C-alpha positions as CSV (number, residue, x, y, z in Angstrom):
1,D,9.2,-9.1,-15.3
2,Q,12.6,-9.2,-17.0
3,L,13.0,-5.5,-16.2
4,L,12.4,-6.1,-12.6
5,V,14.8,-9.2,-12.2
6,S,17.5,-7.4,-14.1
7,A,17.2,-4.3,-11.9
8,G,17.1,-6.3,-8.8
9,K,20.4,-7.8,-9.5
10,N,22.1,-4.5,-10.4
11,L,20.7,-2.0,-7.9
12,E,20.4,-1.6,-4.1
13,P,16.9,-2.3,-2.7
14,R,16.2,1.3,-1.9
15,Q,17.2,2.3,-5.5
16,L,15.3,-0.4,-7.0
17,V,12.0,0.7,-5.5
18,I,12.5,4.5,-6.1
19,E,14.1,4.3,-9.7
20,V,12.1,1.4,-11.1
21,V,9.1,0.2,-9.1
22,I,7.4,3.5,-8.1
23,P,8.0,5.0,-11.8
24,I,6.4,1.8,-13.2
25,I,3.5,2.4,-11.0
26,D,3.2,6.0,-11.9
27,L,3.2,5.3,-15.5
28,V,0.5,2.7,-15.2
29,C,-1.5,5.0,-13.3
30,K,-1.2,7.7,-15.8
31,R,-2.0,5.5,-18.6
32,W,-4.9,4.0,-16.8
33,E,-6.4,7.6,-16.0
34,K,-6.0,8.5,-19.6
35,K,-7.9,5.3,-20.7
36,K,-4.8,4.0,-22.7
37,L,-4.7,0.8,-20.7
38,R,-7.5,-1.8,-20.3
39,L,-8.5,-3.7,-17.2
40,V,-6.5,-6.8,-18.4
41,H,-3.3,-4.6,-18.5
42,E,-3.8,-3.2,-15.0
43,H,-4.3,-6.8,-13.6
44,A,-1.3,-8.1,-15.4
45,V,1.0,-5.4,-13.9
46,I,-0.7,-5.7,-10.3
47,S,0.0,-9.5,-10.5
48,L,3.7,-9.0,-11.7
49,L,4.1,-6.4,-8.9
50,Q,2.7,-8.5,-6.1
51,T,4.9,-11.5,-7.2
52,F,8.0,-9.4,-7.3
53,H,7.2,-7.9,-3.9
54,A,6.8,-11.4,-2.4
55,S,10.3,-12.1,-3.8
56,F,11.6,-8.8,-2.6
57,S,10.2,-9.3,0.9
58,R,11.9,-12.6,1.4
59,L,15.3,-11.1,0.2
60,Y,15.2,-7.8,2.0
61,L,13.4,-8.5,5.2
62,P,15.7,-8.0,8.0
63,S,14.7,-10.8,10.1
64,R,11.9,-13.3,10.9
65,I,10.8,-11.2,13.9
66,A,9.8,-8.1,11.8
67,R,6.4,-6.7,13.0
68,T,3.6,-6.9,10.6
69,L,1.7,-3.9,8.9
70,I,-1.5,-4.5,7.1
71,V,-1.6,-2.7,3.7
72,A,-4.8,-2.3,1.7
73,T,-7.5,0.1,0.3
74,L,-11.0,0.4,1.6
75,E,-14.3,-0.5,-0.2
76,G,-14.8,1.7,-3.2
77,E,-11.2,2.4,-3.8
78,P,-10.6,1.1,-7.5
79,N,-6.9,1.5,-7.4
80,Q,-4.6,-0.7,-5.4
81,F,-1.1,0.7,-7.1
82,G,-0.7,3.0,-3.9
83,A,-1.1,0.0,-1.6
84,I,1.6,-2.0,-3.5
85,E,3.8,1.1,-3.5
86,M,3.5,1.2,0.2
87,A,4.2,-2.3,0.7
88,F,7.5,-2.0,-1.0
89,V,8.6,1.2,0.9
90,D,7.5,-0.5,4.2
91,T,9.4,-3.5,3.5
92,L,12.4,-1.5,2.9
93,N,11.9,0.1,6.3
94,G,11.9,-3.4,7.9
95,W,8.2,-4.1,8.0
96,R,6.7,-7.5,7.1
97,C,3.8,-6.3,4.9
98,L,0.5,-8.3,4.6
99,S,-0.8,-6.5,1.5
100,L,-4.5,-7.3,1.3
101,G,-5.4,-5.7,-2.1
102,H,-8.0,-3.3,-2.6
103,H,-11.8,-2.8,-1.9
104,L,-11.9,-4.3,1.7
105,P,-14.4,-3.6,4.3
106,P,-13.1,-1.9,7.5
107,A,-14.0,-5.0,9.6
108,D,-11.9,-7.3,7.5
109,L,-8.8,-5.0,7.9
110,A,-9.4,-4.8,11.7
111,E,-9.6,-8.6,11.9
112,A,-6.4,-8.9,10.1
113,A,-4.6,-6.4,12.1
114,M,-5.9,-8.3,15.3
115,R,-4.9,-11.7,14.0
116,T,-1.3,-10.5,13.0
117,R,-1.0,-8.2,15.9
118,A,-0.2,-5.5,13.6
119,P,0.7,-2.0,15.1
120,A,-0.8,-0.2,12.2
121,V,-3.2,-0.6,9.3
122,V,-1.8,1.5,6.1
123,V,-4.8,2.6,3.9
124,S,-4.0,3.8,0.4
125,I,-6.3,6.5,-1.0
126,M,-5.8,7.4,-4.5
127,S,-9.3,8.6,-5.3
128,E,-9.4,12.3,-4.6
129,K,-13.2,12.4,-4.3
130,G,-16.0,10.3,-2.8
131,V,-14.3,7.2,-1.8
132,P,-13.4,6.0,0.8
133,R,-15.9,7.9,2.8
134,P,-15.1,9.3,6.3
135,A,-17.5,7.0,7.9
136,Q,-15.3,4.1,6.5
137,L,-12.2,5.4,8.3
138,K,-14.2,5.9,11.5
139,T,-15.4,2.4,11.5
140,L,-11.9,1.0,11.0
141,I,-10.6,3.2,13.8
142,R,-13.3,2.2,16.1
143,S,-12.8,-1.6,15.1
144,L,-9.1,-1.7,15.8
145,A,-7.4,-2.6,19.1
146,P,-6.6,0.6,21.2
147,R,-2.9,0.7,20.2
148,T,-3.4,-0.1,16.5
149,S,-2.8,3.0,14.4
150,V,-4.3,3.9,11.1
151,I,-2.2,5.6,8.5
152,V,-3.4,6.9,5.2
153,S,-1.5,7.9,2.2
154,G,-1.9,8.7,-1.5
155,R,-3.2,11.4,-3.5
156,G,-6.7,11.5,-1.9
157,A,-5.4,11.2,1.6
158,E,-5.1,14.9,2.4
159,R,-8.8,15.5,2.6
160,F,-8.7,13.3,5.8
161,R,-6.1,15.3,7.5
162,S,-8.6,16.7,10.1
163,Q,-10.1,13.4,11.0
164,P,-8.8,12.5,14.5
165,D,-7.1,9.3,15.4
166,L,-5.3,8.8,12.0
167,T,-2.0,9.9,10.5
168,V,-2.0,11.3,6.9
169,V,1.2,10.6,5.1
170,R,1.7,12.8,1.9
171,N,4.7,11.2,0.4
172,L,7.1,8.4,0.7
173,K,9.6,10.3,2.8
174,E,6.9,10.7,5.5
175,L,5.9,7.1,5.2
176,E,9.5,6.2,6.0
């Protein structure tokens, strides 16, 4: 917490996200994969980053009329760090991000997009195998209003490149 607050005082917003927030997320993900962290550690870091993102959004959102993006993961995706990372980057790019966490059914994401009039739903896919299933993305796409886009990003997103009606983003530069 102190590291983030100190960095927030001394760095420009983009520099803060790229040099501090994303490396923290990468470090935690690597330690989690190597089973060097317990669930309590993961939850503590997620809580800290979500709280920091809420403050960050209030400070750096360009206006009250910013459009909303829905950011989340679908059912079965155990890792919400990619969604948190995308929320920070999208905020930098002037979006108000409604970060809904992980493990959501497609119908819930579609309802959130409809209620907020979001032009897009951003889905983080960190798992490289199995989840989410292509059927989940198809259900999400079918459930959305006609002009609402689906953007997928993360290590596991590339396997959905051939799926129609969605945009696959490989890295943060493309997401911007």
